[in-house]
N, C-alpha and C positions, 0 to 999 in steps of 0.2 A: 097815499101812503108816502111818506117823506122818506128818504134813501140818501146813505152817506156814501159817495162812490171812493173808496181807498185805492190809490195808486202808489206802486212804488217807483221810483225815478227809471229812467231808461239805462241802457249801457254805459260806462264809462269809459274815457280814454286815462288808464291808471298812470299816474307819474309819481313815484315815491319822493320825488325832489319837491314836492309841494303839497302841502295838507290836503285831504282827501276832501274836505269841504269847500274847495276851490277846483276839484277835478270837472270838466265837462262833459258832456254826452258825446259818446262817439257818433260817426258816420252810421253804425249800425243801429244806437240807440235813437237818432234821428228818424231813419226809417221806420223801427218798430213801434216808436210812439205815435207816429202818423197812421199806421196799421191799427193800432189800439184806438187811436179817437175815431177813425173813421168807421171801424167795426163795431162800436158800441153806441147805444141809444144815449144820448144826455139829456133826452126830455125832462124838463122841469127842473134841471139843475141851474142854480142860480148865481153861484159864485164857484170858484175855484182857489181853494187856500193852498199855498205851498210853503216849504221850509224855506230859509233863506238861503240854503246852499245853491250854489251854480248848477249842478245836476237836477234839482229839483226845479227850480227856477226855468232851466232850458225845456223839460218834460213839460211842465205846466204852460209854459208858453205856446207849445206847439199844439195841444189839446185847445188851449183858447184859440189861437188861430183858425184853426179849422171848425171848431163849434160855435166861436164868438161867445163864450161865456168869459167875463170878466175875471181879472186874477186879483189875490190879495195875499201878501204875505203875511206869514204868523211865525214868530221866533221860535215858538214852542214846538212847532213841527221839526225842528232842526234835528239831525241824527243824535242818538245815543253819546255821550262823551266817551272817547277810547283812546289809548296813546297811539303816536304815531309807530306804525309798524311796517318795516321795509321789506317783508316777504310777504306773499300770499299765502302760503304753508303757516306761518308764523299768526298770521293774522286769523285765518279760521280756528287754528286751535286755541288762542287765547280767546276768541269771542265764544268759541263751542264751550269753554270752561266756565266762561260769566255767565252764559246761559244756563249752564248746568248747575247753577247756584254758587260756584266759588267766588268768593268776593276777591276784588282785584281792585286795590286802591286808586289805580289808573282809569278805571272804567266808572261811569257815573254809578251812584249807587242804584240798585234796583228799583227800591223804594220810591226815592226822588224821580228817577224816570217815568213810573206809572203815575204817579202825582202828577208831574209835568204834562205826559202826553193826554192822560185822561181829562184832565181840567180843561188842555186847550181843545181837546174834541167838543168837549159839554159846551163850551163856549162859542165854538164855531156853530153848534147846533142850535143853541139858543139865539144867535145872530140871524142864522136862517129864518127862524120865526116860522116853522111848520113847512117850509120849501125843500128840495134835494139839494144837497151840495156835494162837493169833490175836495178832497185833498189828496197833495202830492207829496209823499215824504219818503223815508229810509228804510232799508230792510230791517235792521236792529229794534230802532223806536216802534217800527209796525209789530214786531214780534212781541215788545212789551205791553203794547194797545191791546192786540189779539190775545195775551196770554189773560188781560184782565177783563175780557170779552167773554171768553170761553172758561175763566175759572180754574184753569190750571196753567203752570208754567210750561211755555212749549219748549222744545228743544233745540238744538244747533241743527239737526236734520231738517226739522219745520223751516226755521230761518233760512236754511240754504233753499227749501222747496220754492220760496219765492222768487219769482223772473224778474229780470229787467227787462221792460216794464211788466209791470202786472197790475192786476185790477181784481178787487174783492167789492162786492156790496153788500151793506149791512142796511136792514130795516131798522129803522129808528124808532119805529112802535114797538117793537119786541127786544131790540138791541140783540138781534141774530144776524149771524153771517148767512146771507141768502144765496151768495153765489159768488163764485170766485175761489182765489186762495182762502184756505181753512173753513170751508163751507161745509167739508164732508167731515169735519173732526169737532 
C-alpha cells in the first residue's frame, strides 16, 4: 500500500530583512528534523520531493542524509504566495483572514493554489509508480492541500496546529489521512 509522507519544514531563523523563502532553518530546526527522521519508518519511500525554498531544502536534506532517500525539487511545492509582512502578529492576522475566506489581492488566489498543489501532488504520485514517497513543503500550502483532501476549508487554528517540523501520512489508495496532523479531522 503506497503512502505519501507529508512533511512541514523545520523551525526557521526569522529575518524580516529578507524574503521568507530565503529563511534558513534554526539549530532547533536541525535537531527536531533529525529526531523526526530517526523516529519515523521510511520503509518503501523512494524519493523525497521538496519545495525550492531554503527551509524546505534544508529539512529534506537532513531527512535524506539520515535515510539515504534521494531528493528532488518540485517548484509547485513552494509556499503560498503572500505579501512581505514585518510582524508576526500582522502575518498571523492576515493569513487567518485569508484562510477564513477573505479575498486579499496580495495572496495567491485560493483556487489557483489548490490547483497548483493538487496537480503537483498528483504528478509526484504518478512519478512514484506505486511506491511510497515523501514531500517537504510549507504550512499554508499544506493547509490548502489538506482542505482539498478533507473536502472542507481548514481554519487558521488548524493551520497553526501544524508544528515545525511535522509529519502526516496519507494512504494513497484511499486518499485519506492515516496518521499525523489532520488525521483526526
